[in-house]
N, C-alpha and C positions, 0 to 999 in steps of 0.2 A: 755552432752558430746560434746565437740567441734569436728567439722568435720575436716578431714585432709586438706580440702580446706582452712578453716579459720586459722588453725594452720600454714599452709605453708605461707599464705598471711601475717599473723602477724609476722612470723619469718623473711621473706624477708624485710618487712617494718621496723622491728626493726633493721635489718642490715643496711638499708639505713640511719636510724636515727643515729645509732652509727657512721657511716662514717661521717655524717654531723657534729656530735658533735666533732669528732677528728679534722676535718677541722677547726671548730671554735676555738678549743683550740690552734691549731698551728697558724692559721692566725691572730687571735686576741691576744692571749696570748704571742706569740713569734714575731709577725710581728713588733710591736713597738720596742721591745727590739733589734731585729736584725737590724732594720733601724738605731736606735741610735748607736749601736756598729759599724755599717758600716760608719756612719758619723764621729765617733771618730777616727776610723782607717784612714779615708781619710784625716781628718784634721791633724792628727799626721804625716802621710807620707808627706803631702804637707809642713808642717812646717819644717820637716827635710830637704826637698829639698830646701826650701828658705834659710835655714841656710847655706847650702853649696854654694848657689849662691852669698850671700852677700859678697861684696868686702870691706874689711876693712883694716885700718892701724893698728898699734899696740895699738891705744887708742880709736878709734871711729868706728861707723858703717856707712858705705857708702851706700846710697840708689841708686843703679845703675838703668840704663834703663832696663837692662836684668831682674832685680828683679821686677820692676813695670810691665813689660810685663807678667812675670810669674803670678804675682798677678792678673792682669786683666784677663788673660786666665782662671785662676782657679776660680775666683769669677763669671766669666760669666757662667761657667758650674755648679758650686756649690753655693748654697745660703749661702755665708759665708762672714764675715767681717774680715779684717786684721788690726792689729795695731802693731807697732814696737816701743819699748822704749829702752833707753840706760840704763847703769848701775845705773844711778841716778834716774831712772824711769821717765825721761823726754820723752815727746812724740816726736818721730822722723817721724812716718808715721801713717796715719789714713785714711782708705778708707771709707768715708761716716759715720763717727762717730758711731762705732759699739756698744758702751755701753750706748747709750742714754736711759733714762727711759721714759716711756710713758707720764709722767707728767712733764718732764723737757726738756728744749731745748737741742738738740744735740750739741756736740762740733763742731767747725769749721772743714770742711773737707780738710783742707790744708794737703798736703803730708808731709810737714816738717814745723811745726809752728816755728815762730820766738821766740827768748828768751822772747819777750815782750808779747807773747800770753798766759798770765797767766790764763784766765778763762778756756780755753780748757785743759791746763795742770793740773790745780787744779781739774777740774771735773774728769779727768781720775784717778788722785791719790786718790781723795775721793771715787770714784767708786770702785777702787781696794781695798781700805781699808775696805769699807762696806762689800765686799765679802771675805775679808781675802785672796785676791789673792796675795797681797804684801808679805805675809808670804811664799807663794809658790815660788814667784819670788826670794826672798832672799835665798832660798835653792839652787838656780842655777841648778835645775834638771828639767827634763821633767815632766809635770803634766797635768792631764785631770780632769776637774771639770764639773759637771752637776748640773744645778740649775733649779728647777721646780716652782719657785715663779710665782704666777699668775700675779703679778704687773709688771713682765718682759715679758708681752705678751706671756704667756704660757711657759716661761722658755727658757734656752739656754745651749749650751755646750761651754766651753772654754778649749782650748788646748794651753799650753805654752811650747815653745822650746827655751832653752838658746842658745846664740851665744857667741863663744869664739874666741879669736885671735889665731894667729899661735903659740903664746907663752902660750896658755892655759889661757889667761887672760879673765875674764868675761866682755863682752862688752854690753850685753843687752839681751832682750827677744822678741821673736816673739809670739804674741798672736793671735790665730785664733778662731773666734766665729761663731757659727751657731745656729739659733733659732730652738726650738723644735716645734713651732706652725705648720709649714708645715707638719711635720711628724704626729702630732696629727690630723691635718685636713685630711691627706691621710688615716690614720687609720679609722677616722670617716666615710669617704667616702667608705672605704673598708667594714666597718660593714654594711652600708646601702646596698651596692651591694650584700654582702654575705647573708644578710637577705632575699633579693628578690630571689637570686639564690637558697638559702636553701629551701624557700617555694615552688618554682617551682620544684626543684629537689624532694622534698618530695611528691608533688602531682603526678609528673610523675612516680617516683619510686614506689609509692603505686599502681598506675594504672597498671604499668608493672608487679608488684608483683602479682596483682590479675590475670592478663592475664597469667602469667607464672604458677601460682598455678592452674588455670583452665586447662591449657594445660597439666600440669604434672598429675593432678588428674583425668583427663578425661579417660585415658586408665585404671587407677586403678578402677574407678567406673564401667567401662564397664566390667572389669574382675570380680569385685564383683557381679555385676548383673548376669553375665553368670554363675558364680559359684553357685549362688542361684538357677538358673534354673536347673543346672546339679544336685544339691542336691535334687530337687523335681522330678527328673527322666527325664528331657528333655535333652537327650544326643545329640540332634541335635543342641543345642545352641552352638554358635561359637563366638570367640573373633576376631574382625576385627582390628588388629593393625599391621601397616606396619613398625614400628620402628625397627631398627637393634641394639637396646641397650638392657639392662637387662629387661626392661618392655616388649619389643618385645619377648624376650626369654620366659618370664613368660607367655605371651599370647599364644605362641606356645605350651608351656607345658600344659596349661589349655585345649587347643584344642586337644592335643594328649591324655590327660587324659579323655576328653569327648568321644573321639573315642574309647579308650580302654574300658571304662565303657559301652559304647554302645555295643561293641562286647561281653563283659561279660554278659550284659543283654540279648542279643540275644542267647548266649550260654545257659544262665539260662533257658530261655523259651524253647529252643530246648531240653535242658537236661530233663526238666520236661515232655515235650511231648514225647521224645524218651523213657525215662525210664518208663513212664506210659504205652506206647505202648508195650515195651519189657516185662514189668512185668505183664501186663494184660493178655496176651495170656497164659503164663505158669500157672498163677494162675487159669485162667478159665479152662484150661485143667486138672489141678490137681483136681479141684473141680468136673468137669464133670466126669472124670474117677473114682473118688472116689465114686460118686453117682452110677455109673454103677456097680462098684464092689459090692455095697450094694444091688443092684437089681438082680445081677446074682445069680443063685443057686450054691451051693457048688460043684456040680459035673462038672461044666463048668470050669475046671482047665486051659485049654489052653487060652481061652479068658481072664480069670482073670489074668493070667500071662502076657499077652500082655498089658492089661490095667495098671497093676502094673509097667510094664517096662516103659510105657509112663510117669507115675507119677514120677518114679525114674529119667528118663531123664530130664524132665522139672524141677524137684527139683535140679538136678545137674546144669542145665542151670542157674537157679536162683542163686545158690551158686557161680558159676563161675562169674556171672555178679557182684555180691556183692564183691567178692574177687578182681576182676579187678578194680572196682571203688575205693576200699580201697587202693589197690596197687598204682593206678595212683595218688590218692590224697596225699599219702605219698611222692611220688617222687616229685610232683609239689610243695609241701610244704617244701621240703628240708629235710624231716626227714629220708629219705632213701638214705644214702650216699654210693657210691660204695666201696666195700671192695676189693682192688686190690690184685691180685695174678697172678702167671704165670701158664698157663695150655695149654694143647694141643688142637689146633683148630680142628684137624681131629677127635680126640676122642669126642669132644663136638658135632660136626655135626653128627657123626655116632650115638651118643646117641639120638639126636633129631629125626633122620630119623627112628631109631628103634622104638621109641615111636609112631611115626606117620605112621608106615608101614601098620597097619590094616586099617586106614582111606584111605591110598593111594590105597591099594589092592581092596577096594570096587569100585574104578573107573579105576582099571587096569592102574595106573600111575606108571611109572618107574623113578628111581633116577639115576643120573650120576654125579659122583664126579670128579672134575678136579683140583687137588691141587698140585702145583709145588713141594713144599717141605713137605713131610709127617710129618716132625718133627717140623713144625712151632709152636712156642710158642707165645702166646699173653698175654699182661698184662692188665687185666681187672677184673671186678667182675664176676666170673664164673656163679653164679646162675642167675644174671641179663642177661648176654649174652646168657645163655640157653633160657631164656624167649624171648629174641629178635629173635633168630633163630627158636624157636618153633612157635612164632606168624607168622613170615614171611613164613616159609615153609608150615604151616597149611593153610595160606591164599592162597598160590600158589596151594595147593591141591584143596581147595574149589572152586577156579576160573579156574581150568584146565578142559579141555574136557575129556571125557571118552577115555582111552588109551593114554593120554598125557604123556609128559616127563618133569621132573624138573631137571635142571642142577645147581650144586653148584660149583663155581670156586673160587680159591684163588691163587693170584699171587703176587710176590714181585715187587713193583714199588718204587725204591729209599728206603727211610726210612719208608715206609708204606706198609701194606698188604692190597690189594684190594680184597674184597670178593663180589661176585655177585651171586644172586639167580634168576634164569631165568626159566620162564615157557612159554608154547606156548598155553595159554588158552584164555580167553575172552578178555583180555586187558581192558584198561580204557580210556574213551574219554578224549581228550586234555583239555576240559574245567573243568574236574573234578580232574585233576592231582594235582593242587595246594592245594586241600582240603583233600586229602586222609589221611593226618596226623592228621586231626582234630577229636576230640572226637565225636562219634556217627554219623560221616558223612557216608551217604549211597550213593554209586554210583547208586544202584538200588533204585530209588525214590519210587517204589511201596511198599517197605518194606516187600517183600515176605520172608517168613521164610524158605528159601531153605537151610540155614546152621544154625548151633548152635552158631554162633559168637555173641559177645556182642557189637560190634562196637567200642570197646576201644583198640583193639590190636595194631593198627598202632600208636595211640597216646602214648601207653605205650612204643613201640619201639622208637619213637621219643624222649621221655623224657629220656629213658635209655641211648641212644647214645649221647645225648647232655650232660648228666651228666658225661660221659666219655670224652667229647670233641672230639668225633669221627665225621667225616664228613659222610654224607649219601645223597642219592638221588634216584629218580625213573624215569624210562623211560617206555613208554607203547604205544602200538598201538592196536586199536580195532581189535579183532579176530586174532591178530598175537602174542600176549603175552606181558608179563611184565618183566622188569629187575629192580631189586632193588640192589643198590651197597652201600658198606660200606667201608670207609678207616680207617683201624685200625692202630694206631701208634705203632711202635715197643717198 
């Protein structure tokens, strides 16, 4: 299986090769064609321009100084040869014998041969006949011919432009000739240059592709390596990527995942330790008191009753712990959705206080209700909100001093109902406040069994309130008391 580095390198290199191939196709395949077309258009335009410059009578073509100057200027800038003939195909003007064969002497370069200059005239006529140009001249139309014969020094282009008098009488033809050899030589040089450039470009492109592939795959390989470490349980593994692109976001996500998994692992360990501690004691007590009952005589009814009561209490504690764990698991897994209905807040709180009155009376704790509107109705899951207030008020009782007071307030603030549960008990240290909502978190690190709590109550409250999208919070000072607030939407 090829690595992503090799695949990426091969892909970029293939792209460089594809671009070079396209450049070759256009530069080599079209360059010569475009050069030739450009020469044809240039010769044609110049021929038309010369035809308009020619000063003629009604019967003959006059070679003026203006025309010769234009020819000189044109042939200086363009590798072209000009010949002008009359209607009888007699040579009137020839700059440097344009139609000479390589194996034959060129005609005389006279601008206007005399009537007795038969060799030059005959050569031009014979040459035209060989190429069948006379047939095109006789048509008295503009024509463009391209000849690629090798014995003509690589071939040439001929453009013919007819000349007419003011009375539309055909007077002769201007023939413009340009060799193809310079174009082919230019293309040949271009091929050599392009070959060198292509080779250098391919080498440089391949090296750059390799560097880019390494640069691109480096963070991916780092993420892969870190993911393997996380999979093996090393949750301290971290991805060090400073990029602000998608790779950087992926790296941050992996780091966050490792952090969350680390927390889950810590919770798992704490959960096992806590649940082992919490279950060990009641199980030990149940076993111990069961053995005591077996050892006691039947007439010791009072002590037997006390021992049985302890067994019942610890069994109830185990049962409550299991129920809380199951309830919390259902909420966190999303299986327990709130069943929204409207109900009286006052009735719900009174029901909770009535249930907990026996527990409060043991510590001589009094309740004080301060509810602005006795008819306040809230929309929520009544059973779950009962669980919330039951847990919060029972916690307030457990952590209140003997003879303390618990106050429950409810007030309207805009479109919300703010509920506060206030006690004047032990309070919570500032460093412990952020963790009171965590499962099995104990403010008392000694784990003394002063209460029958499971350590899950505040976590259950948190999950229920968040499932309702209610805001909540806690404020506390050591030995001054604790205030827990809830904002319930109307």
